[in-house]
TORTI-322474 format. One line per field, with one value per residue: residue in one letter; x, y, z of N, C-alpha, C in turn. Coordinates in steps of 0.02 Angstrom, whole numbers, plus 50000, padded with zeros to 5 digits. Example, Ala and Ser with C-alpha at 12.3 -4.5 7.8 and 13.67 -1.06 7.14 Angstrom:
TORTI-322474
residu <- [A_S]
n.u <- [50660_50642]
n.v <- [49716_49888]
n.w <- [50390_50354]
ca.u <- [50615_50684]
ca.v <- [49775_49947]
ca.w <- [50390_50357]
c.u <- [50660_50645]
c.v <- [49835_50002]
c.w <- [50390_50394]
This chain:
TORTI-322474
residu <- [M_M_D_R_Q_Q_E_P_K_I_K_K_L_G_V_F_T_L_A_Q_G_K_A_M_G_I_S_Q_Q_D_I_S_R_L_V_A_A_K_D_L_V_R_L_G_R_G_I_Y_L_H_P_N_A_H_L_D_R_D_V_G_F_Q_V_A_Y_S_K_F_G_P_A_S_A_I_G_G_L_S_A_L_Y_H_Y_N_L_A_E_Q_V_P_G_E_I_W_V_V_V_P_P_G_K_R_T_R_V_K_G_Y_K_L_I_R_T_K_T_R_L_D_K_E_I_I_D_E_K_G_Y_R_I_V_T_V_E_R_A_V_L_E_A_L_K_F_I_T_K_I_G_E_R_T_A_I_K_A_A_R_E_S_L_A_Q_R_K_S_T_E_A_K_L_A_R_A_A_K_E_L_G_L_E_S_M_L_A_K_H_L_E_V_I_T_P]
n.u <- [55206_55254_55374_55512_55564_55464_55354_55358_55337_55210_55134_55148_55082_54948_54790_54787_54796_54785_54865_54955_55019_55079_55168_55257_55320_55252_55168_55008_54975_55053_54988_54862_54898_54943_54825_54750_54826_54797_54880_54858_54717_54573_54483_54395_54359_54514_54569_54664_54726_54849_54848_54900_54917_54932_54789_54705_54575_54509_54498_54393_54377_54496_54477_54365_54422_54516_54430_54362_54459_54590_54524_54429_54358_54334_54183_54036_53918_54004_54127_54090_54063_54189_54260_54202_54082_53958_53836_53771_53808_53863_53775_53824_53973_54013_54059_54142_54134_54177_54055_54014_54034_53979_53906_53868_53893_53854_53845_53904_53882_53870_53923_53899_53985_54017_54104_54273_54388_54511_54520_54515_54541_54616_54760_54761_54820_54823_54704_54596_54519_54388_54413_54377_54307_54258_54179_54079_54025_53979_53886_53789_53760_53709_53595_53469_53499_53583_53516_53429_53440_53556_53654_53653_53683_53811_53883_53872_53937_54067_54115_54096_54177_54295_54354_54350_54336_54237_54301_54385_54287_54226_54332_54352_54226_54229_54334_54275_54166_54046_53992_53867_53782_53836_53815_53677_53651_53727_53683_53607_53700_53804_53864]
n.v <- [50563_50440_50310_50305_50184_50095_50136_50097_49959_49951_50014_49924_49813_49852_49826_49796_49713_49756_49667_49625_49747_49767_49659_49707_49799_49913_50005_50002_50129_50206_50176_50231_50368_50387_50366_50475_50578_50561_50480_50350_50247_50200_50059_49978_49899_49870_49857_49919_50037_50095_50258_50280_50158_50031_49972_49821_49755_49674_49723_49728_49593_49571_49650_49584_49459_49498_49540_49420_49325_49195_49073_49083_49106_49176_49147_49068_49169_49277_49216_49147_49257_49315_49220_49240_49171_49205_49324_49417_49547_49529_49594_49590_49535_49370_49253_49109_49024_48950_48848_48913_49050_49219_49377_49551_49647_49742_49705_49585_49413_49270_49105_48974_48829_48654_48588_48559_48694_48696_48632_48633_48771_48923_49028_49199_49365_49432_49375_49228_49114_49009_48869_48857_48738_48707_48820_48801_48677_48711_48807_48728_48651_48748_48790_48846_48966_49032_49027_48935_48946_49026_48945_48824_48876_48930_48812_48747_48841_48839_48719_48734_48846_48791_48805_48713_48534_48385_48281_48350_48414_48300_48247_48351_48350_48226_48248_48347_48284_48287_48206_48141_48249_48310_48207_48208_48324_48312_48268_48374_48479_48442_48462]
n.w <- [48776_48656_48676_48569_48524_48549_48475_48331_48346_48408_48311_48206_48260_48255_48300_48473_48633_48809_48880_48780_48758_48883_48879_48789_48864_48901_49018_49105_49147_49060_48940_48967_48975_48843_48773_48822_48769_48640_48565_48556_48517_48602_48581_48645_48801_48865_48738_48607_48482_48371_48306_48177_48121_47997_47933_47904_47798_47880_48010_48101_48131_48198_48312_48368_48396_48489_48592_48627_48647_48642_48634_48538_48372_48210_48128_48056_47968_47946_47915_47798_47715_47713_47639_47517_47494_47527_47489_47564_47671_47832_47971_48096_48180_48170_48290_48339_48489_48651_48742_48864_48850_48850_48799_48812_48729_48589_48413_48392_48354_48438_48416_48504_48537_48557_48484_48451_48465_48405_48291_48115_48100_48057_48076_48054_48014_48163_48207_48222_48109_48048_47936_47759_47738_47869_47887_47791_47833_47962_47926_47870_47982_48071_48003_48024_48087_47998_47878_47758_47615_47602_47665_47589_47462_47487_47515_47391_47309_47363_47315_47175_47147_47172_47297_47391_47407_47385_47451_47542_47619_47673_47749_47842_47902_47965_48056_48136_48184_48113_48015_47989_47974_47859_47767_47761_47687_47572_47445_47399_47390_47304_47137]
ca.u <- [55237_55271_55444_55529_55577_55401_55305_55352_55309_55138_55106_55145_55031_54881_54747_54821_54765_54825_54915_55008_55057_55121_55221_55306_55351_55213_55125_54939_54976_55079_54935_54812_54925_54944_54755_54731_54862_54774_54932_54827_54644_54543_54428_54351_54393_54576_54587_54691_54748_54891_54808_54929_54930_54904_54734_54680_54502_54482_54510_54337_54392_54550_54446_54324_54467_54545_54377_54340_54517_54619_54479_54377_54377_54282_54147_53969_53908_54064_54176_54065_54072_54262_54280_54161_54032_53893_53830_53744_53857_53836_53766_53863_54029_53997_54117_54134_54162_54158_53985_53999_54048_53922_53923_53814_53918_53818_53887_53932_53837_53910_53903_53927_53992_54057_54154_54339_54408_54578_54513_54491_54546_54681_54782_54771_54855_54787_54642_54589_54457_54376_54430_54320_54269_54220_54128_54025_53993_53942_53828_53739_53741_53669_53556_53413_53526_53613_53466_53438_53465_53625_53697_53657_53719_53882_53912_53879_53988_54134_54134_54097_54235_54353_54384_54351_54315_54197_54347_54405_54228_54216_54385_54337_54166_54251_54373_54232_54109_53986_53982_53796_53754_53858_53781_53608_53648_53774_53648_53583_53754_53849_53839]
ca.v <- [50546_50370_50292_50298_50114_50058_50159_50054_49894_49960_50031_49862_49770_49874_49816_49755_49712_49781_49615_49629_49808_49754_49614_49748_49844_49974_49996_50023_50202_50234_50169_50282_50433_50388_50375_50544_50621_50540_50443_50284_50248_50146_50030_49945_49885_49833_49848_49983_50042_50153_50295_50277_50088_50008_49927_49775_49758_49630_49752_49707_49525_49577_49676_49531_49409_49527_49540_49354_49287_49142_49015_49102_49111_49205_49092_49083_49211_49318_49174_49136_49319_49322_49175_49256_49118_49235_49392_49458_49573_49519_49654_49578_49489_49304_49227_49042_49027_48893_48851_48957_49120_49264_49447_49600_49696_49739_49699_49517_49356_49215_49036_48933_48761_48606_48564_48585_48756_48691_48593_48670_48842_48949_49092_49254_49419_49463_49339_49159_49106_48939_48854_48855_48676_48714_48872_48769_48626_48744_48839_48675_48632_48803_48811_48889_49032_49063_49029_48876_48966_49049_48888_48779_48912_48934_48746_48735_48887_48817_48666_48761_48891_48750_48825_48652_48476_48338_48244_48394_48422_48237_48242_48400_48327_48172_48279_48386_48243_48310_48164_48128_48311_48318_48155_48230_48378_48301_48261_48441_48527_48421_48481]
ca.w <- [48712_48652_48669_48498_48509_48554_48426_48271_48366_48419_48246_48167_48291_48237_48359_48524_48699_48864_48896_48729_48772_48941_48858_48753_48912_48910_49077_49098_49156_48997_48891_48984_48954_48770_48751_48839_48722_48573_48530_48549_48516_48641_48542_48692_48865_48859_48668_48584_48412_48355_48257_48110_48103_47933_47950_47853_47793_47932_48076_48144_48154_48248_48373_48396_48423_48550_48643_48649_48666_48600_48627_48491_48301_48167_48095_48034_47909_47936_47879_47730_47678_47705_47585_47459_47485_47545_47461_47617_47718_47899_48012_48157_48170_48199_48324_48368_48556_48693_48763_48921_48835_48840_48791_48807_48680_48525_48354_48388_48360_48462_48401_48557_48511_48595_48436_48471_48433_48378_48229_48056_48115_48033_48104_48007_48047_48218_48226_48197_48072_48029_47867_47712_47752_47932_47876_47753_47876_48015_47895_47864_48050_48098_47945_48044_48105_47938_47825_47715_47549_47609_47682_47531_47409_47507_47506_47318_47283_47384_47268_47107_47141_47190_47361_47429_47369_47425_47494_47597_47662_47710_47798_47894_47938_48010_48109_48179_48207_48078_47955_47976_47950_47790_47727_47753_47638_47516_47381_47380_47376_47251_47070]
c.u <- [55260_55347_55459_55541_55512_55352_55301_55322_55233_55103_55097_55091_54961_54838_54785_54785_54812_54881_54972_55050_55104_55180_55275_55339_55315_55164_55054_54934_55001_55024_54881_54835_54925_54874_54733_54764_54842_54829_54912_54752_54619_54481_54375_54390_54455_54599_54605_54715_54793_54855_54835_54945_54898_54851_54714_54604_54469_54492_54454_54348_54447_54522_54405_54368_54499_54494_54365_54398_54536_54576_54422_54404_54319_54249_54081_53966_53968_54118_54154_54076_54147_54287_54241_54110_53962_53892_53808_53800_53828_53831_53805_53922_54013_54061_54100_54170_54143_54087_53968_54007_53985_53948_53861_53833_53881_53868_53918_53877_53881_53880_53937_53927_54034_54109_54220_54359_54482_54578_54485_54488_54615_54695_54793_54808_54811_54722_54645_54521_54450_54396_54368_54275_54227_54165_54067_53988_53952_53881_53772_53714_53694_53624_53497_53437_53551_53563_53481_53467_53538_53673_53707_53697_53794_53916_53922_53935_54059_54160_54142_54158_54300_54391_54389_54330_54272_54241_54369_54347_54218_54269_54372_54277_54185_54289_54329_54172_54043_53970_53908_53762_53773_53822_53709_53601_53687_53740_53626_53640_53800_53821_53821]
c.v <- [50474_50360_50277_50225_50074_50075_50114_49985_49898_49974_49968_49814_49788_49871_49773_49761_49742_49731_49616_49691_49799_49708_49651_49800_49910_49963_50021_50100_50236_50232_50221_50352_50440_50397_50447_50593_50608_50509_50370_50293_50189_50122_49998_49931_49841_49821_49916_49978_50103_50191_50293_50206_50073_49956_49884_49784_49717_49657_49733_49637_49528_49602_49621_49478_49434_49526_49471_49305_49228_49079_49031_49102_49143_49147_49115_49124_49255_49279_49161_49198_49330_49280_49186_49201_49143_49306_49441_49481_49565_49585_49650_49534_49425_49274_49159_49042_48963_48902_48901_49032_49160_49334_49490_49653_49687_49734_49631_49465_49297_49148_48994_48860_48718_48574_48597_48646_48756_48650_48638_48745_48865_49016_49141_49308_49451_49430_49268_49155_49032_48930_48857_48795_48682_48766_48842_48719_48659_48782_48788_48653_48684_48833_48857_48959_49069_49072_48972_48895_48986_48991_48842_48812_48916_48867_48731_48778_48865_48762_48692_48806_48855_48775_48765_48595_48432_48300_48286_48406_48359_48229_48289_48378_48271_48200_48316_48347_48263_48268_48154_48191_48324_48269_48176_48282_48366_48300_48330_48487_48506_48436_48420]
c.w <- [48713_48644_48595_48478_48509_48499_48363_48287_48373_48353_48203_48194_48267_48299_48409_48590_48751_48880_48845_48738_48829_48923_48820_48799_48921_48967_49062_49104_49091_48943_48904_48963_48878_48741_48763_48790_48649_48530_48522_48550_48556_48603_48587_48755_48853_48787_48638_48511_48405_48299_48186_48087_48035_47949_47890_47849_47849_48003_48125_48172_48207_48315_48407_48429_48487_48607_48671_48663_48622_48593_48578_48420_48264_48130_48068_47970_47894_47897_47807_47687_47664_47647_47520_47442_47504_47518_47515_47663_47788_47937_48077_48139_48207_48227_48354_48435_48594_48720_48819_48908_48821_48828_48789_48755_48614_48468_48345_48394_48379_48442_48454_48534_48557_48549_48452_48431_48413_48313_48173_48069_48089_48066_48048_48045_48100_48238_48199_48162_48053_47955_47824_47728_47816_47924_47841_47798_47932_47988_47889_47933_48081_48044_47964_48063_48042_47882_47775_47647_47552_47621_47623_47475_47424_47497_47432_47289_47302_47338_47197_47096_47158_47251_47407_47382_47415_47474_47554_47646_47705_47765_47857_47936_47987_48069_48160_48206_48174_48015_47938_47949_47877_47745_47712_47697_47574_47448_47354_47359_47320_47182_47028]
């Protein structure tokens, strides 16, 4: 049975890692007992969920962020879909990670990048995601992976829906070192 003082904390966390549980004073043995008693759900290796937690629609992003750690962020087609800039529902969760990161876990598409993972990233509840500007710029950068039509349409939509501006895109491109890539596509994406 779960400690009455810990339960509201765990419930509020939603998806949490073993390390976060330990930080709250719950041992690995306690977590194992709670999983066996079905008071916790094991989502993956070292990732847990309180069965009555209020889940956001982005629970998949929270799980991905827990799996790949603080040096990762949701990006690519998943970010475009999150910002309503892509109609296609991604079959996998796209995660931006450092160049050396690998996975055999199905359901994730890793975008390995040397571009800094502390630029143009925002913290959401339980995960990090690239900004609209970085999502658009990376769609253009990885146009062969995302698809030319999807990338160009997302860039146009971000401007048409006023989710971004040419100035914000230019500032983000400079910060990320993608100015030449933006210049190459600017004529096609501007209305």
